[in-house]
C-alpha positions in Angstrom: 0.0 0.0 0.0 2.9 2.3 0.6 4.2 1.6 -2.9 0.8 2.0 -4.5 -1.7 3.9 -2.4 -4.4 3.5 -5.1 -4.0 -0.3 -5.3 -7.5 -1.1 -4.1 -9.1 1.5 -6.4 -7.2 0.3 -9.5 -7.6 -3.4 -8.9 -11.3 -3.2 -7.9 -12.1 -1.3 -11.2 -11.3 -4.5 -13.0 -14.2 -6.3 -11.5 -17.0 -6.3 -14.1 -19.8 -6.6 -11.5 -18.4 -4.2 -9.0 -18.0 -4.8 -5.3 -20.1 -5.6 -2.2 -18.8 -4.2 1.1 -20.0 -5.9 4.3 -19.5 -4.4 7.8 -20.7 -4.8 11.4 -19.2 -5.2 14.8 -20.4 -8.8 14.9 -21.1 -11.4 12.2 -19.5 -9.8 9.1 -17.1 -12.7 8.5 -20.0 -15.2 8.5 -22.2 -13.0 6.3 -19.4 -12.4 3.8 -18.6 -16.1 3.7 -22.2 -16.9 3.0 -22.4 -14.3 0.3 -19.3 -15.6 -1.4 -20.7 -19.2 -1.3 -24.0 -18.1 -2.6 -22.4 -16.4 -5.6 -20.2 -19.4 -6.4 -23.3 -21.6 -6.3 -25.0 -19.2 -8.7 -22.0 -19.5 -11.1 -20.6 -16.0 -10.2 -16.9 -16.0 -9.2 -16.2 -13.7 -6.3 -13.0 -12.1 -5.1 -13.3 -12.5 -1.4 -11.0 -11.6 1.5 -11.8 -15.0 3.1 -9.0 -15.0 5.6 -10.8 -12.2 7.5 -8.1 -9.6 6.9 -10.5 -6.7 6.7 -8.4 -3.6 6.7 -7.1 -1.9 3.5 -4.1 -4.3 3.3 -6.3 -7.4 3.4 -8.7 -6.1 0.7 -5.7 -5.1 -1.5 -4.1 -8.5 -1.0 -7.3 -10.4 -2.0 -7.5 -8.3 -5.1 -3.8 -8.7 -5.9 -4.0 -12.4 -5.6 -6.9 -12.5 -8.1 -5.3 -10.0 -10.5 -4.1 -11.3 -13.9 -1.6 -9.3 -16.0 -2.0 -5.6 -16.5 -5.8 -5.4 -16.7 -7.4 -8.8 -16.0 -8.8 -10.3 -12.8 -9.9 -13.8 -11.8 -13.3 -12.9 -10.6 -16.5 -11.1 -11.5 -17.5 -9.4 -8.2 -15.8 -8.4 -5.0 -17.1 -9.6 -1.7 -15.3 -7.8 1.1 -15.8 -7.8 4.8 -14.5 -4.5 6.1 -13.7 -3.3 9.6 -16.2 -0.8 10.9 -13.6 2.0 11.3 -12.2 1.4 7.8 -15.5 1.3 5.9 -15.7 4.9 4.9 -12.4 4.9 3.1 -12.6 1.5 1.6 -16.2 2.0 0.2 -14.8 5.0 -1.7 -11.8 3.1 -2.9 -13.8 0.2 -4.1 -16.6 2.4 -5.5 -18.8 -0.2 -3.8 -22.1 -1.0 -5.6 -23.7 -2.6 -2.5 -22.9 -1.7 1.2 -24.4 -4.0 3.8 -24.4 -2.7 7.4 -25.2 -5.4 9.9 -25.2 -4.2 13.5 -23.2 -1.9 15.8 -22.5 -3.2 19.3 -20.3 -1.6 21.9 -19.1 -5.0 23.2 -16.4 -4.9 20.6 -14.9 -1.6 21.8 -11.7 -3.3 22.9 -10.7 -3.7 19.3 -12.6 -0.8 17.6 -10.5 1.9 16.1 -13.0 4.5 17.2 -16.0 4.8 19.6 -19.4 3.6 18.5 -20.8 7.1 18.1 -18.0 8.1 15.8 -18.5 4.9 13.7 -22.2 5.8 13.4 -21.3 9.3 12.3 -18.8 8.0 9.7 -21.5 5.5 8.4 -24.0 8.4 8.2 -21.5 10.2 6.0 -21.1 7.2 3.7 -24.9 7.1 3.2 -25.0 10.8 2.5 -22.2 10.8 0.0 -23.2 7.7 -1.9 -27.0 7.8 -1.7 -27.5 8.0 -5.4 -24.8 5.5 -6.5 -24.8 2.7 -3.9 -27.5 0.2 -2.7 -27.6 0.2 1.1 -28.7 -2.9 2.9 -29.5 -2.1 6.5 -30.5 -4.0 9.6 -34.0 -2.8 10.5 -33.8 -4.1 14.0 -30.8 -1.9 14.9 -32.2 1.6 15.6 -28.8 3.2 14.9 -28.7 1.8 11.4 -32.4 1.9 10.6 -32.3 5.7 10.9 -29.6 5.9 8.3 -32.1 4.8 5.6 -34.4 7.7 6.3 -32.9 9.9 3.6 -31.8 7.2 1.2 -33.8 6.8 -2.1 -34.0 3.0 -2.1 -32.7 1.3 1.1 -33.3 -2.4 1.6 -34.0 -3.6 5.1 -33.7 -7.0 6.7 -34.8 -8.2 10.1 -36.5 -10.7 12.3 -40.4 -10.6 12.2 -41.0 -13.2 14.9 -41.2 -11.7 18.3 -41.4 -15.1 20.0 -37.7 -15.6 19.7 -37.1 -12.2 21.5 -37.2 -11.3 25.2 -39.5 -8.9 26.9 -36.7 -7.5 29.1 -34.0 -5.2 27.8 -30.5 -6.6 27.6 -28.1 -4.9 30.0 -25.7 -4.5 27.0 -28.3 -2.6 24.9 -26.8 0.5 23.4 -29.5 2.3 21.4 -32.2 3.4 23.9 -33.1 6.8 22.4 -34.8 7.9 19.2 -32.3 8.9 16.5 -34.9 11.2 15.1 -35.9 13.3 18.2 -33.9 12.0 21.1 -36.9 10.7 23.0 -36.9 7.4 24.8 -37.7 4.4 22.6 -40.4 1.9 23.5 -39.4 -1.7 22.8 -41.7 -4.7 22.4 -39.2 -7.5 21.8 -35.4 -7.7 22.3 -33.4 -10.2 20.2 -29.7 -9.4 20.8 -28.6 -6.3 22.7 -30.5 -3.4 21.2 -31.6 -5.4 18.1 -35.3 -5.3 18.6 -38.8 -4.1 17.6 -39.2 -0.4 18.7 -41.0 2.8 18.2 -40.7 6.4 19.5 -43.9 7.6 21.4 -42.7 11.2 21.1 -42.3 11.6 17.3 -43.8 8.4 15.9 -40.7 7.1 14.3 -40.6 3.4 14.3 -38.7 0.4 13.1 -39.0 0.2 9.3 -40.8 -2.8 7.9 -38.0 -5.1 6.4 -38.4 -6.4 2.9 -36.4 -9.5 3.8 -37.3 -11.1 7.1 -37.5 -14.3 9.0 -40.4 -15.6 11.0 -41.6 -19.0 12.4 -38.2 -19.3 13.9 -37.3 -22.5 15.8 -33.9 -22.5 17.5 -32.6 -26.1 17.6 -29.5 -25.4 19.5 -26.3 -26.8 18.0 -28.4 -28.5 15.4 -29.1 -25.3 13.6 -32.2 -23.2 13.1 -35.5 -23.6 11.2 -37.4 -20.6 9.9 -39.5 -19.1 7.2 -37.5 -16.7 5.1 -39.4 -14.2 3.1 -38.5 -11.8 0.3 -41.0 -9.6 -1.7 -43.4 -11.9 -3.5 -42.1 -15.2 -2.1 -41.3 -17.1 1.1 -40.1 -20.5 2.0 -39.4 -22.7 4.9 -35.7 -23.3 5.3 -33.1 -24.7 7.7 -29.8 -23.1 8.6 -26.7 -24.8 9.8 -26.1 -21.7 11.9 -27.2 -21.8 15.5 -29.0 -19.1 17.4 -30.5 -15.7 16.7 -27.0 -14.4 15.6 -27.1 -17.0 12.8 -30.5 -15.8 11.6 -29.2 -12.2 11.3 -26.0 -13.4 9.5 -28.1 -15.4 7.0 -30.6 -12.5 6.3 -27.8 -10.2 5.2 -26.2 -11.7 2.1 -26.8 -9.8 -1.2 -29.4 -10.5 -3.8 -28.2 -12.9 -6.4 -30.3 -15.9 -7.5 -29.3 -19.1 -5.8 -31.1 -22.2 -4.4 -32.7 -22.9 -1.1 -32.2 -25.8 1.2 -35.0 -27.7 -0.7 -32.8 -27.3 -3.8 -35.5 -25.6 -5.8 -35.1 -22.2 -7.4 -37.0 -19.2 -6.0 -37.5 -15.9 -7.7 -36.1 -13.2 -5.5 -36.5 -9.4 -5.5 -34.4 -7.3 -7.8 -31.8 -4.9 -6.3 -30.4 -1.9 -8.1 -26.8 -2.4 -9.2 -24.6 -0.2 -11.4 -23.3 -1.9 -14.5 -19.6 -1.1 -14.9 -20.3 -0.3 -18.5 -22.5 2.7 -17.4 -26.0 1.2 -17.7 -28.4 -0.1 -15.1 -28.1 -3.7 -14.1 -29.7 -5.9 -11.4 -28.9 -8.9 -9.4 -31.4 -11.1 -7.8 -31.6 -12.9 -4.5 -33.2 -15.9 -3.0 -33.8 -16.7 0.6 -30.2 -17.1 1.5 -28.4 -18.5 4.5 -29.7 -22.0 3.7 -27.2 -24.7 4.0 -25.0 -24.4 0.9 
């Protein structure tokens, strides 16, 4: 990176389908791994920082390994998990087509390069700067992230719709307790993990946005995995995850929208996401209920 500060930018520009940037304090490695596996299964070759090296050097290394000659690259799309504090800079360098923001928890502050409030501010800036050129995928159950979609033209939300797998009592580790719109105290009806929940603000009326991709009928089978119904606009299907716990449900809801196959091995028509074509025209990718056992 010292020899070529623009290495990420130059190498990423070779990817014909652009890049997906995935970030969160928890779960980004699993979500990125699922995304890469889904793409491979759909016949789309990803360039993926699969070792978990998620700073600029790790992203550059993954791109450099895939690079061929002076202009080629062994891959069609980039799938990069990115450290929360590095997201702003790397999204710009990658010129990311899709940015997935999973969840922000303060329990990772021992390794975070900045405090949670500063990360949220940096992520807000990303949304403001790239509102017209990037598809943002946001966790509706995180009040911090859900508010970021308020001024975006076409945000895609994901979340858990089944309150039965939540708790009625707030987790002591919950961070977001006040409305990001007016500062009033939020009212919660179900807690899933930390501050990931169903919520609304009695003061101004702001509430959790309805997610377009969601899970319900959730049955947590312990180490055996999780059963649930996974829904996208216009379709839904019962599926089983190899991932255990509510964390696994969130990780499986996030992966981007390319057509793949569900656990029952039958194709499903997913919603269309906006994606920029590197040739300048509009293009789309499609997504099935992902997170099913690949």
